[in-house]
C-alpha positions in Angstrom: -0.1 0.0 0.0 2.8 2.5 0.9 4.7 2.0 -2.4 1.6 2.3 -4.4 0.6 5.4 -2.7 4.1 6.8 -3.2 4.2 5.9 -6.8 0.8 7.6 -7.5 1.8 10.6 -5.5 5.1 10.8 -7.3 3.3 11.0 -10.6 1.0 13.9 -9.2 4.0 15.7 -7.8 6.1 15.7 -10.8 3.3 17.4 -12.6 2.8 19.8 -9.7 6.6 20.7 -9.8 6.1 21.9 -13.3 2.8 23.8 -12.7 0.8 23.7 -9.5 3.5 24.0 -6.8 4.7 27.5 -8.2 1.3 28.6 -9.6 3.0 29.1 -12.9 2.5 27.4 -16.3 6.1 26.2 -16.2 8.4 26.4 -13.3 11.8 28.1 -13.6 15.0 26.1 -13.7 16.0 24.7 -10.2 19.3 26.2 -9.3 20.1 23.5 -6.9 21.8 20.3 -8.0 19.9 17.1 -7.3 17.2 18.7 -5.2 15.1 15.4 -5.3 17.8 13.1 -4.4 17.3 10.9 -7.4 21.1 10.9 -7.9 21.6 10.0 -4.1 23.5 12.7 -2.3 25.3 14.0 -5.3 25.9 17.8 -4.8 25.3 17.6 -1.1 27.7 17.4 1.8 26.4 15.5 4.8 27.3 15.3 8.5 25.6 13.1 11.0 23.2 10.4 10.4 21.9 11.0 6.8 20.5 8.3 4.6 18.3 7.7 1.5 14.9 6.1 1.6 12.5 4.8 -1.0 9.5 6.7 0.5 9.5 9.9 -1.5 7.3 12.9 -2.2 8.6 13.3 -5.8 10.3 10.6 -7.8 11.7 7.5 -6.2 13.6 8.5 -3.1 14.0 11.2 -0.4 16.5 11.8 2.3 16.2 11.1 5.9 18.0 12.9 8.7 18.1 11.3 12.2 19.4 13.7 14.9 21.2 12.3 17.9 22.2 13.6 21.3 24.7 16.4 20.6 24.8 15.5 16.9 22.9 17.6 14.4 22.3 15.7 11.1 22.9 18.1 8.2 23.0 18.5 4.4 24.6 21.5 2.7 25.0 22.7 -0.7 26.9 25.8 -1.8 25.1 27.6 -4.6 27.3 29.9 -6.8 26.8 32.4 -9.7 24.1 34.3 -8.0 23.3 38.0 -8.6 24.5 40.3 -5.9 21.4 42.0 -4.4 19.1 39.6 -6.2 16.1 37.9 -4.6 15.7 34.1 -4.6 13.0 31.6 -3.5 13.9 28.4 -1.6 11.2 25.6 -1.5 11.1 22.1 0.0 9.0 19.3 1.0 9.5 18.2 4.6 8.1 15.6 7.0 8.8 14.8 10.6 7.8 12.0 13.0 7.7 14.5 15.9 6.6 18.1 15.5 8.7 19.1 18.5 11.7 18.3 16.2 10.9 20.0 12.9 13.0 19.8 9.7 15.0 22.9 9.3 15.4 24.5 5.9 17.9 27.5 5.8 20.0 29.9 3.9 23.2 31.5 5.2 26.8 32.7 4.3 26.0 35.2 1.6 22.5 36.1 2.3 21.6 39.7 3.2 19.6 38.2 6.2 20.3 34.5 7.0 16.9 32.7 7.3 15.6 29.3 8.4 12.1 27.7 8.4 11.8 25.2 11.4 8.4 24.6 12.7 5.6 22.0 12.2 2.0 22.2 13.6 1.1 19.4 16.3 -1.5 17.9 13.9 0.9 17.7 11.0 3.2 14.8 12.1 4.1 12.2 9.3 2.7 14.4 6.5 4.5 15.8 3.6 4.4 19.7 3.8 5.5 22.4 1.5 7.8 25.0 2.9 9.2 28.1 1.1 10.6 31.5 1.7 12.5 34.3 0.0 16.0 35.5 0.6 18.2 38.3 -0.8 21.9 37.7 -1.7 24.1 40.2 0.0 25.4 43.1 -2.2 29.0 41.8 -2.2 28.2 38.1 -2.6 27.5 35.8 -5.5 26.8 32.8 -3.6 25.0 31.4 -0.4 24.8 28.1 1.4 21.5 26.0 1.6 21.3 23.7 4.5 18.8 21.0 5.7 19.0 20.0 9.4 17.6 17.7 11.9 18.7 19.4 15.1 20.5 17.5 17.8 18.2 15.9 20.3 17.9 13.2 23.0 14.4 12.3 21.8 13.9 9.8 19.0 12.9 11.8 15.8 13.2 11.3 12.1 13.0 14.3 9.7 12.8 14.0 6.0 13.3 16.2 2.9 12.5 15.9 -0.7 11.9 18.2 -3.8 14.4 21.1 -2.7 14.0 23.8 -5.1 15.7 27.2 -5.5 14.4 29.8 -8.2 15.5 33.3 -9.0 12.9 36.0 -8.0 9.6 35.9 -6.4 7.4 33.0 -7.3 3.5 32.7 -7.5 2.2 31.0 -4.2 1.6 27.3 -4.1 -1.9 25.8 -3.7 -3.2 23.1 -1.5 -2.3 19.5 -2.6 -4.9 17.6 -4.6 -7.7 16.3 -2.3 -7.0 18.8 0.4 -9.2 21.6 1.3 -8.3 25.0 0.0 -6.1 27.0 2.3 -7.7 29.9 4.2 -7.1 33.3 3.1 -7.2 36.6 5.2 -10.1 37.0 7.4 -12.9 39.3 6.5 -12.7 42.6 8.5 -15.9 44.0 10.3 -16.1 47.8 9.8 -18.3 50.4 11.1 -21.6 50.0 9.1 -23.3 52.8 7.2 -27.0 53.3 7.3 -28.7 50.4 5.2 -25.8 48.0 5.6 -26.5 44.4 6.9 -25.5 44.0 10.5 -25.5 40.1 10.0 -23.1 38.3 7.9 -24.3 35.9 5.1 -27.9 37.1 5.7 -29.1 35.4 2.5 -27.5 32.0 3.4 -25.6 32.2 0.1 -22.5 30.7 1.6 -23.3 26.9 2.0 -20.4 26.6 4.5 -22.3 29.0 6.8 -20.0 32.1 6.4 -20.5 34.2 9.4 -23.0 31.6 10.8 -21.7 28.8 13.2 -23.8 25.9 12.1 -24.6 23.6 15.1 -25.8 20.0 15.2 -28.0 19.2 12.3 -27.8 22.6 10.8 -27.2 22.9 7.2 -27.7 25.3 4.2 -29.4 23.8 1.3 -31.1 24.8 -2.0 -34.9 24.9 -1.4 -37.5 26.2 -3.9 -34.6 27.6 -6.0 -33.4 29.6 -3.0 -30.8 29.1 -0.4 -32.3 28.3 3.0 -31.1 27.2 6.4 -32.4 23.9 7.8 -32.4 23.2 11.6 -33.3 19.4 12.2 -34.5 18.6 15.6 -33.2 15.5 17.1 -32.2 14.3 20.6 -30.1 17.5 20.4 -31.2 21.1 19.8 -30.1 22.4 16.4 -28.8 26.0 16.1 -27.1 28.5 13.9 -25.6 31.5 15.6 -23.3 34.5 14.9 -21.8 37.3 16.9 -22.8 40.8 15.9 -19.6 42.6 15.8 -20.8 46.1 16.4 -22.2 47.6 19.5 -25.7 49.1 19.3 -26.0 52.7 20.6 -28.5 54.0 23.2 -31.9 55.1 22.0 -31.9 52.9 19.0 -34.5 50.7 17.4 -33.9 47.9 15.1 -35.9 45.0 13.6 -34.4 41.5 12.8 -36.7 39.7 10.3 -36.4 36.6 8.5 -38.6 34.4 6.3 -39.5 31.2 8.3 -41.6 28.2 8.5 -41.6 24.9 10.4 -42.7 21.3 9.8 -46.0 20.5 11.6 -46.0 20.4 15.4 -42.6 22.2 15.5 -42.0 25.4 17.5 -38.9 27.3 16.6 -37.4 30.7 17.6 -34.9 33.4 16.9 -33.4 35.5 19.7 -30.8 38.2 20.2 -28.6 38.4 23.3 -26.2 41.1 24.6 -24.2 42.3 27.5 -26.0 43.1 30.8 -28.4 40.2 30.2 -30.1 41.8 27.3 -32.5 39.4 25.6 -35.1 39.7 22.8 -36.8 36.6 21.5 -39.6 35.5 19.3 -41.2 32.0 18.8 -43.2 30.7 15.9 -44.9 27.6 14.5 -46.2 28.7 11.2 -46.0 25.9 8.6 -46.1 28.3 5.6 -43.4 30.9 4.8 -44.0 34.1 6.7 -41.7 37.1 7.6 -41.0 36.7 11.3 -39.9 40.0 13.0 -38.0 40.6 16.2 -37.9 44.2 17.4 -34.7 45.4 19.2 -34.7 48.5 21.5 -31.6 49.7 23.3 -33.2 52.1 25.7 -30.6 54.2 27.6 -27.8 51.5 27.4 -25.4 50.3 24.8 -26.0 46.7 23.6 -22.6 45.1 23.4 -21.4 41.5 22.6 -24.5 41.0 20.6 -25.4 37.5 19.4 -28.0 36.3 17.0 -29.3 32.8 17.2 -31.8 30.7 15.2 -33.0 27.6 17.0 -35.1 24.5 16.7 -35.3 22.9 20.2 -34.6 19.2 20.7 -37.0 16.2 20.5 -39.3 18.0 18.0 -40.7 16.0 15.1 -39.1 17.8 12.2 -37.2 21.0 10.8 -37.4 24.7 11.0 -36.4 26.6 7.8 -35.1 30.2 7.4 -34.2 32.3 4.4 -33.6 36.0 3.6 -32.7 37.4 7.0 -32.5 41.2 7.4 -30.9 43.2 10.3 -30.3 46.7 8.9 -27.9 49.2 10.4 -29.2 52.8 11.3 -25.7 54.2 10.8 -24.6 54.9 14.4 -23.5 51.4 15.4 -20.0 51.1 16.8 -17.1 49.1 15.5 -13.5 50.0 16.1 -12.4 49.7 12.5 -13.7 52.3 10.0 -12.7 50.8 6.7 -11.2 47.7 5.1 -8.5 48.2 3.9 -7.7 51.4 6.0 -8.5 54.5 4.2 -5.5 56.5 2.9 -5.1 59.3 5.4 -3.1 62.4 4.5 -4.7 65.1 6.7 -3.1 66.5 9.9 -4.4 65.0 13.0 -4.2 67.1 16.3 -5.9 66.8 19.6 -5.0 68.6 22.8 -8.1 67.2 24.7 -9.3 70.7 25.3 -12.9 69.6 24.6 -12.8 67.8 27.9 -13.5 64.4 26.4 -11.9 61.5 24.6 -13.7 61.4 21.2 -14.5 57.9 20.1 -14.4 59.1 16.5 -10.7 59.8 17.0 -9.5 57.5 19.7 -9.8 53.7 20.7 -9.3 52.6 24.3 -7.4 49.4 24.7 -8.2 46.5 26.9 -5.4 44.2 25.8 -2.5 42.5 27.7 1.0 41.8 26.4 4.4 41.7 27.9 4.3 38.9 30.3 3.0 38.6 34.0 0.7 41.6 34.0 -3.0 42.5 33.8 -2.7 44.4 30.6 -4.2 47.9 30.1 -7.7 49.0 31.5 -10.2 51.6 30.2 -10.6 52.8 33.9 -7.0 53.8 33.9 -7.6 56.4 31.2 -8.6 59.8 32.5 -8.9 63.4 31.6 -7.5 65.9 34.2 -6.5 69.4 34.5 -2.9 70.3 34.6 -0.3 73.0 33.7 2.3 73.0 30.9 4.9 75.8 31.3 2.3 77.6 33.5 -0.6 77.4 31.1 -3.6 75.5 32.2 -4.4 72.5 30.0 -6.5 69.4 29.9 -4.2 66.4 30.0 -4.8 62.7 29.1 -3.7 60.8 32.3 -2.6 57.2 31.6 -2.5 55.5 35.0 -0.5 52.4 36.0 -0.9 50.3 39.2 2.2 48.7 40.6 2.7 45.8 42.9 1.9 48.0 45.9 -1.5 48.9 44.6 -4.4 48.1 47.0 -7.3 49.7 45.2 -10.4 48.1 43.9 -9.7 47.9 40.1 -9.3 44.4 38.7 -8.5 43.8 35.0 -7.8 40.5 33.3 -7.8 38.9 36.8 -5.0 41.2 38.1 -5.2 44.2 40.4 -1.5 44.9 40.1 0.5 45.7 37.0 -2.4 47.2 35.1 -1.7 50.1 32.9 -3.6 52.2 30.3 -3.4 52.7 26.5 -5.1 54.4 23.7 -4.7 54.4 19.9 -5.9 56.5 17.0 -9.0 54.9 15.4 -7.7 55.8 11.9 -4.4 54.5 10.3 -1.4 56.8 9.5 1.7 55.9 7.5 4.9 57.9 7.0 4.8 61.2 8.9 5.9 63.3 11.9 4.3 61.9 15.1 4.5 64.4 18.0 3.5 63.8 21.6 3.7 66.6 24.3 4.0 64.5 27.5 5.6 63.8 30.9 6.3 60.2 31.5 5.2 58.0 34.4 8.1 58.5 36.8 8.3 55.1 38.4 10.4 52.1 37.5 8.7 48.9 36.5 6.2 50.5 34.2 6.9 51.7 30.6 5.7 54.9 29.1 5.6 54.5 25.4 4.5 56.1 22.1 4.4 53.9 19.0 2.8 53.3 15.6 1.7 49.7 15.5 0.2 47.4 12.9 0.1 43.6 13.0 -0.5 40.7 10.5 -0.5 37.0 10.7 -0.7 35.9 7.1 -2.6 32.7 6.4 -1.7 29.9 3.9 -4.1 31.2 1.2 -2.2 34.5 1.0 1.0 34.9 -1.1 2.6 36.9 1.6 2.6 33.7 3.9 5.1 32.1 1.5 7.6 35.1 1.4 9.0 34.5 5.0 9.7 31.7 7.4 7.4 33.5 9.9 3.9 34.4 8.6 3.9 37.5 11.0 4.5 41.1 9.9 4.9 43.9 12.3 5.0 47.6 11.8 6.2 49.3 15.0 8.3 52.3 15.9 8.9 52.9 19.6 9.7 55.6 22.1 9.9 53.7 25.4 11.0 54.8 28.9 12.9 53.9 31.1 15.4 51.2 30.1 19.0 50.2 30.4 21.6 50.1 27.5 22.0 46.3 27.4 25.4 44.6 27.4 27.7 45.8 30.2 24.8 48.2 31.2 22.2 45.3 31.8 19.9 46.0 34.8 21.2 49.6 35.2 17.9 51.0 34.7 17.4 54.8 34.3 15.1 57.5 33.1 18.0 59.2 31.4 17.9 56.3 28.9 15.3 55.3 26.3 14.5 52.6 23.7 14.1 53.6 20.1 13.0 50.4 18.2 11.9 50.0 14.7 10.7 47.0 12.7 8.3 46.4 9.8 9.9 45.8 6.5 9.0 42.6 4.8 11.0 40.5 7.3 8.7 38.2 9.3 8.3 38.5 13.1 10.5 40.6 15.2 13.9 39.1 14.5 15.4 41.8 12.4 14.5 45.0 14.2 16.6 48.0 14.9 17.1 48.1 18.7 18.1 51.5 19.7 19.3 52.2 23.3 20.1 55.7 23.8 21.3 58.2 26.5 19.0 61.4 26.8 20.5 64.8 27.2 19.3 68.3 27.6 20.1 71.4 25.5 23.5 71.8 27.3 24.3 68.2 27.0 23.7 67.2 30.5 21.8 64.0 31.4 18.0 64.5 30.9 16.2 62.5 33.8 12.6 62.3 32.5 11.3 61.0 35.9 12.7 64.1 37.6 11.2 66.3 34.9 7.8 64.6 35.3 7.8 65.1 39.0 8.6 68.7 38.5 5.6 69.0 36.3 7.7 69.6 33.1 6.4 68.4 29.7 8.7 67.5 26.7 7.8 66.9 23.0 8.7 63.4 21.8 8.9 63.1 18.1 9.1 60.2 15.5 9.9 61.2 11.9 9.1 58.3 9.8 9.8 58.3 6.0 9.2 55.0 4.3 10.9 56.1 1.0 10.0 54.8 -2.4 11.1 51.8 -4.6 11.6 51.2 -8.4 8.5 49.4 -8.8 10.3 46.0 -8.6 8.4 44.5 -5.7 10.6 46.6 -3.3 13.9 45.0 -4.2 15.7 48.2 -4.7 14.9 51.8 -3.4 15.3 55.0 -5.4 14.7 56.9 -2.1 15.8 55.2 1.1 13.5 55.6 4.0 14.5 56.6 7.6 13.2 57.0 11.1 14.4 59.8 13.4 13.6 60.1 17.1 13.7 63.6 18.6 13.1 65.3 22.0 12.2 69.0 22.0 13.5 69.1 18.4 16.9 67.6 19.3 17.8 64.5 17.3 18.7 61.6 19.7 18.6 58.5 17.4 18.4 57.9 13.6 17.9 54.7 11.4 18.3 54.5 7.6 16.8 51.8 5.4 18.8 49.5 3.2 19.0 50.4 -0.5 17.8 46.9 -1.5 16.2 43.9 0.1 14.8 43.9 3.6 15.4 46.6 6.1 13.7 47.8 9.3 11.9 51.0 8.2 8.2 50.3 8.1 5.9 51.1 5.3 2.5 49.9 6.3 0.0 52.4 7.8 -0.5 51.9 11.5 -2.6 53.1 14.5 -0.6 55.3 16.8 -0.5 54.2 20.4 0.1 56.0 23.6 0.3 54.0 26.8 1.8 52.9 30.2 2.3 49.2 30.4 4.3 46.6 32.4 7.2 44.6 30.7 7.0 41.7 33.2 8.6 38.7 31.4 11.7 38.7 33.6 14.9 40.4 32.7 18.5 40.1 34.4 16.8 39.0 37.6 14.2 41.8 37.7 10.5 41.8 36.8 11.3 43.4 33.4 13.5 45.6 31.5 12.1 48.7 33.1 12.9 47.4 36.5 10.6 46.2 39.4 7.2 47.9 39.9 7.6 48.7 43.6 5.0 51.5 43.8 1.3 52.0 44.2 0.0 54.3 41.3 1.8 56.3 38.9 0.8 58.0 35.5 1.9 59.5 32.2 0.2 62.7 31.2 -0.3 63.9 27.5 -0.8 67.5 26.8 -1.5 67.0 23.0 -0.8 64.8 20.0 0.0 65.8 16.4 0.4 63.5 13.4 1.6 65.3 10.2 1.5 62.8 7.2 4.4 62.8 4.7 2.6 60.5 2.2 5.8 58.8 1.0 5.5 56.8 -2.3 6.2 53.5 -0.4 3.4 53.8 2.0 0.9 50.9 1.9 -2.5 50.7 3.4 -3.5 47.2 4.3 -5.7 45.3 6.7 -4.4 44.1 10.1 -5.5 40.6 10.9 -7.5 41.4 14.0 -8.1 45.2 14.1 -11.2 44.8 16.3 -9.7 42.9 19.1 -9.8 44.0 22.7 -11.1 47.6 22.4 -13.5 49.2 24.8 -16.8 50.3 23.7 -17.7 54.0 24.0 -19.6 53.5 27.2 -16.3 52.6 28.8 -14.6 55.7 27.7 -13.4 58.2 30.4 -16.0 60.6 31.7 -15.6 64.0 30.1 -14.6 67.0 32.4 -16.2 70.5 32.1 -13.9 73.0 30.6 -14.7 76.4 32.0 -14.0 79.4 29.9 -12.2 82.6 31.5 -14.4 84.8 29.4 -16.7 85.5 32.5 -18.6 88.4 31.0 -19.2 86.4 27.7 -18.0 89.2 25.4 -15.8 86.9 23.5 -12.4 88.4 24.9 -10.6 87.6 28.1 -9.7 91.0 29.6 -10.0 93.5 32.3 -13.7 93.1 32.8 -13.2 89.3 33.5 -10.4 90.1 35.9 -12.7 92.4 37.7 -15.5 89.7 38.1 -12.8 87.1 39.3 -11.4 89.5 41.9 -14.9 90.4 43.0 -15.5 86.7 43.8 -12.0 86.1 45.4 -12.1 83.5 48.3 -15.7 82.6 47.5 -17.0 79.4 46.0 -18.7 81.3 43.0 -19.0 78.6 40.3 -18.7 81.0 37.4 -15.1 82.2 38.6 -14.0 78.8 39.9 -12.1 78.0 36.7 -10.2 75.0 38.1 -13.2 73.4 39.9 -11.4 73.5 43.3 -14.4 75.0 45.1 -12.6 78.2 45.9 -11.7 81.2 43.7 -8.1 81.7 44.3 -4.6 82.2 42.7 -4.9 79.0 40.5 -8.0 80.6 38.8 -6.3 83.9 38.4 -3.4 82.0 36.6 -5.9 80.3 34.3 -7.4 83.7 33.4 -4.2 85.4 32.8 -3.1 82.5 30.5 -6.1 83.1 28.4 -5.7 86.9 28.4 -6.6 88.5 25.1 
């Protein structure tokens, strides 16, 4: 049986090598010698336990590598005559008996970035799998080394390789093997609906797989009376189809969910809609002819969040319930964090000084996520608006609070009361530009104050980009982060006179190729600038990221005609700088991102401390933001593409900070702050007169006078 299967598969695969595996009508010449091992090990140099076997993906034999304790099994081949700066694609068929010991395919010694692919999913043991990725030759090289490895191990493991291919240039992506289900593509992104849009996915049941519907026991979509219909067949189990409604429904709203439905005789079916705070609307029916069933939804004075729509036929009934043509239409005010898919190109200047006294959900998202190790993430309750002064002028500041290990308050987030911070991000996406934040950092060790553009993709096998890198992940991120050490001999020597200036986000997958800036901060005179002391003294500074993505020659970003860069500045003084590579893969991003502001806890362990900002031995601290400005540069290389999960872990508007009243110093209402307003304030001195109590302290005093004088004229 094995040899018969292998032979028939070999015929199929030989054809696929010429066509299907590359997606092209005819594959390019394989630049590797004896990539299918039909000539034994000719062209390859081996170390460790390497042998040939008759069980093959292509042809009649493949190679087996058996790692041993302290002995890596390896094959290598030097490939010469390559184009300096050129792009090449490596591909292989791999198989392993143990996913914890994956076959490794790599390129080194002459590549611009040495790369290797070495992972297998738990469910993919003993299956021949396609692996491929791209690599650029270094600009002063004409060769590199291809290697295949079974990494040393005390466990028993066998790794196998076949059909090793090397082509020049980018190749069309492969497709799933014959008889296998098509590979999944990028997920559909839910965006804020316009009036008249459907709030339900697959409302006409046109997708027989269910689409947005989770089809439960005995739930199926079939063709009935020349129209697709959902059938729910009752049995000893209840039959259901349900789907989450991804947007939140605002207060004072009215909607109607309607669907054409009927049931078999003596069957009672229902549709119902649930939401947060025990919201429930339900309707049962037992008509045996098609009728349009309606379920009204009223939000009253509350947001309806985490909505879920369910169609149901209860268990132990004598037949089926049938549904078709469902309608759930948006009014236009429903809330979803993401506005457009893909993100809309945005070239307008963004500015917010929070002077309105509220955080506008049209501009900002409030995060509820967790990352960075042993912490509780970031909580909406820690995002506040407060009154403050910047260089003597009254301002409304965004306060991003953080709770350290000595916090004893009531807030619990993600199961934690300690190590809980705060973060917000722009709702829209911005690409190259000048990002300015006027802020004072949280002045306690153990928490990180950060400002960063961020965009995140996990490509799926049905996307061409999945096959470009060993890692399907693509990040865009540029960081200002405080405090830190400088690493190396400075490890563990945390200080607020030091900062992290990171950048990654070219085509390289994951986080392995980033620019890790570790810099000392100085003031105008060149003396150390201690941001903690500056914050304690109430002094704000302007932190800037200048991001230019550059442009390329239209050759799939192999070469740049304008090299991009990232610059980090404080109060206009340059403190770090990164320039992109002129070809291949660098660390200057080009995908548009949301811009984040936050306090968070790096808590994954670092040099014997909680994290790389030190130990959070404090109760409560906070960063304060006076204003944010984004000035787009609109570089030619900018790209506007979807994130994989742009709607994950954001607060709904009901969870946003309560706005604060912003009182005007124009006490007489004549449109100008002047002598008449001063006279009114002085007449109310040391009283609790609300009209002149500009800071809300309960007493008209010097603080109110300061605010009036700051607004003079």
